[in-house]
LUMVOLO-277552 format. One line per 5 residues: number of its first residue (from 0); their letters; for each residue x, y, z of C-alpha. Coordinates in pm, 1 decimal, padded with zeros to 6 digits. Layout:
REM residues N
NUM> A> X,Y,Z; ...
This chain:
REM residues 297
0> MLAGV> 01593.4,00917.0,-05304.5; 01837.9,00732.4,-05100.2; 02137.0,00641.6,-05341.9; 02276.6,00268.2,-05296.4; 02150.6,00002.0,-05075.6
5> IRAAD> 02168.1,-00046.1,-04722.7; 02245.5,-00423.6,-04617.7; 02310.5,-00586.1,-04267.4; 02711.1,-00615.0,-04189.9; 02932.9,-00843.4,-03977.1
10> ESDFD> 03292.7,-00909.2,-03902.1; 03335.5,-00951.6,-04242.1; 03284.5,-00547.1,-04293.9; 03489.2,-00403.6,-03991.3; 03762.5,-00301.1,-04209.4
15> AGFEV> 03533.0,-00074.2,-04444.9; 03362.1,00023.8,-04166.1; 03640.2,00150.0,-03911.5; 03728.5,00327.0,-04197.1; 03428.3,00494.0,-04212.7
20> IQRVW> 03422.0,00583.3,-03855.4; 03785.7,00731.4,-03885.0; 03685.9,00978.4,-04103.6; 03377.5,01081.3,-03974.2; 03521.0,01070.1,-03610.4
25> PRVVG> 03862.4,01178.4,-03670.4; 03963.7,01162.7,-03283.3; 03885.4,00820.1,-03246.7; 04128.1,00581.1,-03080.7; 04135.3,00197.1,-03105.1
30> SVAGW> 04188.3,-00079.1,-03407.2; 03978.2,-00341.7,-03618.2; 04126.5,-00590.6,-03373.0; 03969.9,-00389.8,-03051.6; 03609.5,-00398.2,-03245.4
35> RHEFR> 03626.4,-00759.0,-03291.0; 03701.1,-00828.8,-02965.3; 03429.3,-00594.3,-02863.7; 03161.9,-00761.5,-03037.4; 03315.7,-01107.4,-02949.9
40> AEPKE> 03298.9,-01048.7,-02619.4; 02964.4,-00850.5,-02574.2; 02679.5,-01050.6,-02377.0; 02380.0,-01168.3,-02597.8; 02136.7,-00903.3,-02393.5
45> ARRRY> 02340.1,-00645.3,-02575.0; 02154.7,-00750.5,-02918.4; 02443.6,-00555.9,-03114.7; 02336.4,-00499.0,-03470.5; 02535.5,-00369.8,-03779.8
50> WAAEE> 02441.2,-00201.0,-04114.0; 02649.9,-00080.1,-04410.3; 02529.5,00178.1,-04631.3; 02701.9,00092.4,-04987.4; 02694.3,00321.7,-05325.4
55> DGRVV> 02886.7,00148.4,-05613.2; 03026.1,-00127.2,-05406.3; 03212.1,00107.7,-05134.3; 03080.7,00116.4,-04812.0; 03013.4,00484.0,-04735.0
60> GWATA> 02788.4,00483.8,-04422.6; 02795.6,00255.1,-04118.2; 02540.8,00246.1,-03840.0; 02492.0,00021.4,-03549.2; 02199.0,-00033.2,-03230.1
65> FVVYE> 02264.5,-00202.1,-02907.4; 02151.7,-00218.4,-02581.9; 02303.6,-00053.7,-02298.0; 02397.9,-00363.2,-02059.7; 02591.4,-00187.7,-01806.6
70> SAERP> 02267.6,00063.5,-01698.3; 02002.0,-00110.1,-01467.9; 01743.3,00057.7,-01698.6; 01887.5,-00112.0,-01995.7; 01834.5,00198.5,-02271.8
75> GGFRI> 01878.8,00146.1,-02625.8; 02186.3,00330.3,-02825.0; 02299.6,00370.1,-03186.0; 02590.3,00544.7,-03381.9; 02557.6,00657.5,-03709.5
80> SVLEE> 02824.6,00757.4,-03935.7; 02801.2,00873.4,-04297.9; 03127.4,01006.1,-04530.8; 03091.1,01369.5,-04598.3; 03068.0,01353.4,-04946.7
85> HRGRG> 02768.5,01110.6,-04985.8; 02528.5,01308.4,-04686.2; 02247.7,01437.8,-04826.5; 02123.5,01154.7,-05064.5; 01929.6,00971.3,-04750.3
90> VGGAL> 02147.5,00715.3,-04620.6; 02161.9,00854.9,-04262.1; 01765.6,00837.7,-04270.5; 01771.5,00501.2,-04385.5; 02015.0,00387.1,-04118.1
95> YDRCL> 01818.4,00527.5,-03856.3; 01550.2,00350.2,-03946.6; 01705.4,00033.6,-03906.5; 01864.2,00100.0,-03569.4; 01513.2,00255.7,-03472.2
100> DHLTA> 01348.0,-00082.4,-03599.2; 01578.6,-00300.3,-03400.1; 01574.4,-00104.6,-03061.3; 01205.8,-00068.8,-03071.8; 01168.3,-00482.3,-03165.0
105> AGVSR> 01404.0,-00474.6,-02818.5; 01152.7,-00310.5,-02630.9; 01360.3,-00061.6,-02489.8; 01192.4,00206.3,-02316.7; 01458.3,00495.2,-02405.8
110> VDSLS> 01687.8,00539.8,-02716.0; 02034.1,00732.9,-02663.5; 02300.4,00850.5,-02909.7; 02593.2,01047.1,-02979.5; 02688.2,01333.9,-03256.1
115> QDADA> 02927.3,01556.7,-03324.5; 02873.1,01935.9,-03236.4; 02727.1,02024.2,-03588.1; 02389.4,02178.7,-03715.2; 02300.4,01897.3,-03955.3
120> ASAFL> 02366.3,01633.9,-03692.3; 02189.8,01821.0,-03409.0; 01879.9,01893.6,-03689.7; 01871.9,01555.2,-03773.4; 01813.2,01412.5,-03427.8
125> RARGF> 01555.3,01663.6,-03308.4; 01385.6,01596.1,-03612.9; 01335.0,01260.2,-03485.5; 01231.1,01328.8,-03177.5; 01535.8,01327.7,-02988.4
130> RHHST> 01665.4,01602.4,-02685.0; 01971.9,01723.0,-02651.1; 02087.6,01618.8,-02293.7; 02459.5,01663.3,-02249.2; 02787.3,01799.7,-02387.2
135> TTVSG> 03088.7,01629.0,-02331.7; 03448.6,01808.9,-02371.4; 03694.9,01669.3,-02588.6; 04063.1,01743.1,-02499.5; 04380.5,01693.3,-02639.6
140> VDPAR> 04753.3,01661.1,-02490.4; 05114.1,01565.7,-02636.3; 05181.7,01350.6,-02336.5; 05549.6,01391.2,-02378.9; 05479.2,01781.2,-02204.3
145> VEPGV> 05328.5,01617.5,-01942.0; 05614.1,01558.4,-01628.7; 05527.4,01282.7,-01407.3; 05445.3,01371.1,-01046.3; 05572.3,01247.8,-00708.5
150> APDGI> 05375.1,00988.8,-00528.6; 05310.8,01126.9,-00107.2; 05400.2,00891.5,00180.4; 05149.1,00622.0,00176.3; 05117.3,00590.4,-00209.6
155> ELRPL> 05287.8,00380.0,-00461.5; 05240.0,00374.4,-00807.0; 05186.0,00066.6,-00995.9; 05089.1,-00042.2,-01327.0; 04750.1,-00212.0,-01379.8
160> ADLDP> 04916.2,-00512.8,-01500.2; 05064.1,-00598.9,-01177.8; 04726.4,-00549.1,-00952.4; 04464.6,-00795.6,-00889.4; 04176.3,-00683.1,-01147.0
165> QLVFA> 03932.9,-00785.1,-00890.5; 04053.1,-00501.9,-00666.6; 04055.0,-00260.9,-00985.4; 03722.9,-00369.4,-01081.7; 03607.7,-00252.9,-00717.8
170> LDAEA> 03765.4,00100.3,-00759.6; 03620.2,00126.3,-01137.5; 03244.0,00033.1,-00995.8; 03260.3,00273.2,-00730.2; 03395.9,00548.9,-00951.2
175> SVDIP> 03213.3,00491.8,-01272.1; 02846.3,00565.4,-01082.0; 02971.0,00903.1,-01023.7; 03030.9,01016.6,-01355.0; 02798.4,01267.4,-01458.6
180> NEDND> 02501.7,01196.7,-01741.0; 02629.0,00846.3,-01754.4; 02462.0,00502.0,-01641.2; 02718.1,00290.0,-01512.0; 02542.3,00159.8,-01220.9
185> DLRFE> 02542.3,-00255.0,-01354.9; 02867.5,-00349.9,-01375.5; 02943.2,-00685.8,-01348.0; 03331.0,-00826.0,-01273.3; 03310.1,-01100.7,-01566.0
190> QWHAD> 03179.7,-00860.0,-01804.9; 03441.8,-00589.6,-01738.8; 03717.4,-00825.2,-01742.7; 03656.7,-00930.6,-02070.7; 03528.5,-00544.2,-02191.0
195> YWAHP> 03817.9,-00353.5,-02074.7; 04103.9,-00589.7,-01875.4; 04123.1,-00796.5,-02177.0; 04039.1,-00530.9,-02446.2; 04419.1,-00576.7,-02730.8
200> DVDLE> 04367.2,-00184.8,-02726.3; 04407.9,-00103.0,-02356.3; 04752.2,-00067.6,-02202.5; 04766.9,-00216.8,-01847.8; 05152.0,-00186.9,-01822.9
205> SSVAA> 05085.3,00163.8,-01913.4; 04790.9,00267.8,-01725.3; 04885.4,00312.3,-01334.4; 04695.0,00320.5,-01018.1; 04771.2,00488.3,-00676.6
210> VAGGR> 04814.9,00185.7,-00413.9; 04714.6,00239.8,-00068.5; 04720.6,-00015.7,00233.6; 04721.2,-00283.5,-00053.2; 04444.9,-00192.3,-00257.4
215> PVSYS> 04417.3,00091.8,-00567.4; 04227.8,00388.0,-00461.8; 04309.8,00578.6,-00775.6; 04376.4,00508.6,-01176.7; 04382.4,00619.8,-01480.5
220> LLHAG> 04348.9,00359.9,-01782.7; 04519.1,00376.1,-02136.8; 04362.1,00307.3,-02477.4; 04621.4,00311.2,-02738.1; 04589.2,00298.6,-03109.6
225> GDRGM> 04917.7,00379.4,-03337.4; 05060.5,00688.5,-03197.8; 04737.2,00819.2,-03037.5; 04607.8,00716.3,-02701.0; 04301.7,00813.1,-02486.3
230> SGMTG> 04203.9,00815.5,-02130.6; 03933.8,00496.4,-02121.3; 03905.6,00603.5,-01697.6; 04059.1,00779.4,-01411.7; 03873.6,00732.5,-01107.2
235> TRRSH> 03947.6,00775.6,-00726.9; 03759.4,00635.4,-00431.3; 03564.2,00888.0,-00245.7; 03726.1,00797.2,00063.7; 04075.0,00943.9,-00133.6
240> RGRGL> 03906.2,01218.5,-00312.8; 04076.5,01597.4,-00293.6; 04430.8,01456.6,-00245.3; 04549.9,01473.9,-00613.3; 04534.4,01140.7,-00688.3
245> AELVK> 04355.4,01137.7,-01015.3; 04612.8,01422.9,-01147.6; 04889.8,01188.3,-01026.3; 04793.2,00867.9,-01186.8; 04708.6,01038.6,-01470.5
250> RATLA> 05050.7,01208.5,-01478.8; 05218.4,00869.4,-01441.8; 04979.6,00730.7,-01716.3; 05049.1,00985.0,-01980.9; 05449.2,00968.0,-01937.0
255> NAAAR> 05422.5,00566.6,-01986.3; 05188.1,00682.1,-02323.4; 05488.7,00905.6,-02447.8; 05761.4,00641.5,-02346.8; 05525.3,00391.0,-02580.0
260> GIRLA> 05530.4,00652.9,-02865.9; 05215.4,00809.3,-02833.7; 05224.9,01156.9,-02959.4; 04847.5,01248.3,-02888.0; 04651.3,01179.9,-02610.1
265> YTHND> 04237.1,01259.1,-02595.9; 03988.2,01275.2,-02315.5; 03646.9,01279.8,-02282.1; 03490.2,01452.7,-02000.8; 03110.5,01623.5,-01936.5
270> ETNAA> 03126.7,01983.9,-01928.2; 02979.7,01978.3,-01572.6; 03270.4,01753.1,-01442.7; 03462.2,02030.3,-01283.3; 03695.7,01868.0,-01078.2
275> MLRVN> 03818.3,01651.8,-01413.0; 03807.1,01931.9,-01628.2; 04050.8,02156.5,-01383.6; 04284.7,01865.0,-01343.7; 04325.7,01813.4,-01722.8
280> AKLGY> 04372.6,02200.1,-01732.4; 04653.9,02122.8,-01525.4; 04802.4,01858.7,-01728.3; 04802.4,02073.4,-02055.0; 04498.7,01971.7,-02199.1
285> RPVGS> 04324.8,02185.2,-02472.0; 03969.3,02152.1,-02579.1; 03965.7,02060.1,-02981.2; 03595.6,01967.8,-02993.3; 03266.0,01861.7,-02828.3
290> LLGWT> 03038.5,01577.4,-02856.4; 02648.9,01580.5,-02774.7; 02439.6,01311.0,-02615.0; 02057.7,01262.9,-02699.3; 01780.6,01109.6,-02617.2
295> RG> 01444.0,00995.0,-02662.6; 01177.6,00830.8,-02455.1
């Protein structure tokens, strides 16, 4: 039987919701300010909604449902988080029902989600018709242990903050479509600029690009939150792959991360992305967990 109440949530609940997220997903990197920015920057077509589960006036569960606007297919997505001590009371199921009702009304033909690599989470989603389609390896490293590299002839290392965002967008748009098990085939500059370039948790000064002939050909993006960081994206133009540039820019970005006080940096990679996993291993990253991708429809 459900304990407590499920209600619609908004920005005024973000502090309480973020506290739940941090406890359920301990490797999350970000801030409430980042959440607010994302909420305000998203286009209307995202149709983002939030719900909070309360018991005795305290938020113990959090959920969001949305349309993935960076994919031409426009699938739906949702995330559900319930504090461990409040599970088994119907909270997750009630939040899921709100998410599914919203996505059904949005008319999506496919619904995707992400879970911890845990038996209970897997059973929850399988019971609702979802199938596991991908596994993401989460790895971590102390950036102070990563030595910066030396740029080869013809390559200049520069902070993203010094570059034309249009040129970085062109690089990102090309590299993003090659990420395994992700749909990033409908990136648009103005929205990309709001989502990433203007995001308060993105450190453009510490993020580094390799520049050749006046344009960026590889880059690594750093998200920061307190003393933790996350590689938001590391990508290289197809014409410049196989030259060690991804390792070079990631080394430089991690060195900058250490200088700004980050003590632990995470990165997420699909388990089939062998090339990037090899780079991470050379940099000293070690697996610290896994996330499971699920789909229905």
